[in-house]
LUMZAPA-627093 format. One record per residue (C-alpha): residue in three letters; z, x, y. Coordinates in nm, 4 decimals. Example, Ala and Ser with C-alpha at 12.3 -4.5 7.8 and 13.67 -1.06 7.14 Angstrom:
2
{ALA {0.7800 1.2300 -0.4500}} {SER {0.7140 1.3670 -0.1060}} 
END
This chain:
156
{UNK {1.4566 1.7348 -2.3953}} {UNK {1.2145 2.0100 -2.3022}} {UNK {1.3843 2.1806 -2.0113}} {UNK {1.6391 2.4412 -1.9244}} {UNK {1.9141 2.1859 -1.8569}} {UNK {2.1799 2.1624 -2.1236}} {UNK {2.1849 1.8234 -2.2917}} {UNK {2.5639 1.8064 -2.2636}} {UNK {2.5435 1.8212 -1.8832}} {UNK {2.3118 1.5179 -1.8604}} {UNK {2.4586 1.1676 -1.8540}} {UNK {2.3305 0.8175 -1.7938}} {UNK {2.5739 0.5771 -1.6351}} {UNK {2.5744 0.2399 -1.4581}} {UNK {2.4658 0.2451 -1.0948}} {UNK {2.7299 0.1313 -0.8470}} {UNK {2.7432 0.0765 -0.4721}} {UNK {2.9108 0.4184 -0.4450}} {UNK {2.5848 0.5750 -0.5713}} {UNK {2.3587 0.4079 -0.3146}} {UNK {2.3520 0.6869 -0.0546}} {UNK {2.2350 0.9383 -0.3173}} {UNK {1.9927 0.6845 -0.4706}} {UNK {1.8432 0.6121 -0.1284}} {UNK {1.8028 0.9822 -0.0561}} {UNK {1.5912 1.0248 -0.3699}} {UNK {1.4036 0.6987 -0.3036}} {UNK {1.3138 0.7979 0.0510}} {UNK {1.1924 1.1427 -0.0546}} {UNK {0.9827 1.0023 -0.3382}} {UNK {0.8083 0.7093 -0.1722}} {UNK {0.6209 0.6612 0.1504}} {UNK {0.7371 0.2975 0.1412}} {UNK {1.0849 0.3137 -0.0181}} {UNK {1.3095 0.0275 -0.1186}} {UNK {1.5671 -0.0664 0.1436}} {UNK {1.9423 -0.0402 0.0852}} {UNK {1.9494 -0.4203 0.0723}} {UNK {1.7077 -0.4326 -0.2202}} {UNK {1.9300 -0.2014 -0.4240}} {UNK {2.2411 -0.3986 -0.3268}} {UNK {2.0673 -0.7236 -0.4280}} {UNK {1.9722 -0.5732 -0.7650}} {UNK {2.3343 -0.4776 -0.8278}} {UNK {2.4671 -0.8140 -0.7045}} {UNK {2.2171 -1.0071 -0.9175}} {UNK {2.3231 -0.8288 -1.2348}} {UNK {2.0039 -0.6315 -1.2906}} {UNK {2.0394 -0.3462 -1.5358}} {UNK {2.0727 -0.0401 -1.3078}} {UNK {2.1294 0.3080 -1.4464}} {UNK {2.1604 0.6520 -1.2934}} {UNK {2.0790 0.9923 -1.4428}} {UNK {2.3189 1.2731 -1.3596}} {UNK {2.2983 1.6442 -1.4374}} {UNK {2.5898 1.8700 -1.3506}} {UNK {2.7421 1.5940 -1.1351}} {UNK {2.4253 1.5594 -0.9252}} {UNK {2.2178 1.2415 -0.9201}} {UNK {1.8717 1.3223 -1.0541}} {UNK {1.7226 0.9756 -1.0975}} {UNK {1.7709 0.6049 -1.1512}} {UNK {1.6152 0.3007 -1.3104}} {UNK {1.6331 -0.0722 -1.2384}} {UNK {1.5303 -0.3527 -1.4750}} {UNK {1.5552 -0.7304 -1.4485}} {UNK {1.5690 -0.9612 -1.7496}} {UNK {1.5213 -1.3311 -1.8090}} {UNK {1.3512 -1.5832 -2.0353}} {UNK {1.3093 -1.3263 -2.3121}} {UNK {1.1217 -1.0793 -2.0914}} {UNK {1.2233 -0.7737 -1.8930}} {UNK {1.0630 -0.6164 -1.5894}} {UNK {1.1089 -0.2495 -1.5012}} {UNK {1.1355 -0.2677 -1.1231}} {UNK {1.1943 0.0941 -1.0273}} {UNK {1.2231 0.4284 -1.2043}} {UNK {1.2487 0.7409 -0.9940}} {UNK {1.3415 1.1009 -1.0675}} {UNK {1.4186 1.3635 -0.8064}} {UNK {1.1221 1.5982 -0.7501}} {UNK {1.3039 1.9038 -0.8899}} {UNK {1.3745 1.7140 -1.2125}} {UNK {1.0254 1.5809 -1.2835}} {UNK {0.8510 1.6988 -1.5990}} {UNK {1.1920 1.7760 -1.7517}} {UNK {1.2437 1.4566 -1.9500}} {UNK {1.4446 1.2607 -1.6930}} {UNK {1.1923 0.9801 -1.6566}} {UNK {1.1661 0.9454 -2.0337}} {UNK {1.5464 0.9362 -2.0663}} {UNK {1.5701 0.6613 -1.8047}} {UNK {1.2885 0.4592 -1.9608}} {UNK {1.4402 0.4913 -2.3081}} {UNK {1.7741 0.3747 -2.1676}} {UNK {1.6077 0.0683 -2.0116}} {UNK {1.4124 -0.0068 -2.3296}} {UNK {1.7234 0.0273 -2.5464}} {UNK {1.9001 -0.2249 -2.3236}} {UNK {1.6012 -0.4604 -2.3424}} {UNK {1.6227 -0.4440 -2.7219}} {UNK {1.9987 -0.5135 -2.7092}} {UNK {1.9215 -0.8203 -2.5016}} {UNK {1.6588 -0.9369 -2.7543}} {UNK {1.3785 -0.9095 -2.5025}} {UNK {1.0358 -0.9660 -2.6560}} {UNK {0.8211 -0.7951 -2.3896}} {UNK {0.8860 -0.5427 -2.1138}} {UNK {0.6535 -0.5377 -1.8128}} {UNK {0.6062 -0.2982 -1.5223}} {UNK {0.3643 -0.2221 -1.2420}} {UNK {0.2451 0.1282 -1.1614}} {UNK {0.0171 0.2631 -0.8895}} {UNK {-0.3296 0.3295 -1.0309}} {UNK {-0.3083 0.6794 -0.8762}} {UNK {0.0187 0.7684 -1.0542}} {UNK {-0.1341 0.9402 -1.3564}} {UNK {0.1918 1.1099 -1.4532}} {UNK {0.3838 0.7814 -1.4765}} {UNK {0.0961 0.6090 -1.6554}} {UNK {0.0962 0.8904 -1.9131}} {UNK {0.4701 0.8500 -1.9662}} {UNK {0.4438 0.4728 -2.0075}} {UNK {0.1520 0.5028 -2.2492}} {UNK {0.3444 0.7598 -2.4547}} {UNK {0.6259 0.5031 -2.4848}} {UNK {0.3821 0.2410 -2.6167}} {UNK {0.2977 0.0485 -2.2992}} {UNK {-0.0560 -0.0862 -2.2628}} {UNK {-0.2440 -0.2016 -1.9563}} {UNK {-0.2532 -0.5817 -1.9535}} {UNK {-0.3574 -0.6540 -1.5969}} {UNK {-0.4572 -0.5274 -1.2565}} {UNK {-0.3011 -0.6323 -0.9254}} {UNK {-0.5278 -0.5703 -0.6277}} {UNK {-0.3527 -0.4419 -0.3158}} {UNK {-0.0097 -0.4632 -0.4790}} {UNK {0.1490 -0.1564 -0.3161}} {UNK {0.1566 -0.0610 0.0519}} {UNK {-0.0257 0.2652 0.1192}} {UNK {-0.0971 0.4877 0.4175}} {UNK {-0.4516 0.3549 0.4349}} {UNK {-0.3795 -0.0120 0.3647}} {UNK {-0.2935 -0.1144 0.0103}} {UNK {-0.3165 0.0374 -0.3383}} {UNK {-0.3857 -0.1418 -0.6642}} {UNK {-0.1412 -0.1498 -0.9537}} {UNK {-0.1860 -0.1633 -1.3263}} {UNK {0.0363 -0.4147 -1.5018}} {UNK {0.1601 -0.2623 -1.8257}} {UNK {0.3487 -0.4242 -2.1108}} {UNK {0.5354 -0.3212 -2.4228}} {UNK {0.6011 -0.5687 -2.7010}} {UNK {0.9370 -0.4929 -2.8621}} {UNK {0.9881 -0.5493 -3.2323}} {UNK {1.3182 -0.6404 -3.3875}} 
END
C-alpha cells in the first residue's frame, strides 16, 4: 500500500449495526445523496457482504456487495476523504472480489457515476470493463447523472 499508514494498523472486518453511525458519517460527507440508515440496515439484515476498513481504530471506509444466481453486484464502496488515494478503495474492492471468488461468482457488476474518474480508474485497474450505460441513474444537484455499468468476469 502506497501511503504513510503502517500495514499492521489497517484491518478489514465485517460491518455490524454498531458501525452504522460511523459509516453514515462517512457516507453523508462523501455523497450529496447518501444512503439512508435503513438501506444499510437492510443490507446487513439481507446477508449482503458488508466490510469495513479500519486504521488505528478509526473507520476509514466500507464496502457492500450483494450476490445471487452466480453474479455479484458491488453496491457501495466509500473511503473517507482523508484516506483517498492511499489504497483504501483498492483494499476494499480486493476484499469484495476475493469474497466473490470464494462464492464462485462468475461476474461482478457495479455502477459508477460517469463523472467519477478516480473510481473508474480504480475499477479499470482491477480489470473491470464498461458494459453498459444507464441514463439518469444517479440523483444530482441539477437533475440526474448517468452511470457506466462495469463488469469483471472472474476466472476459477
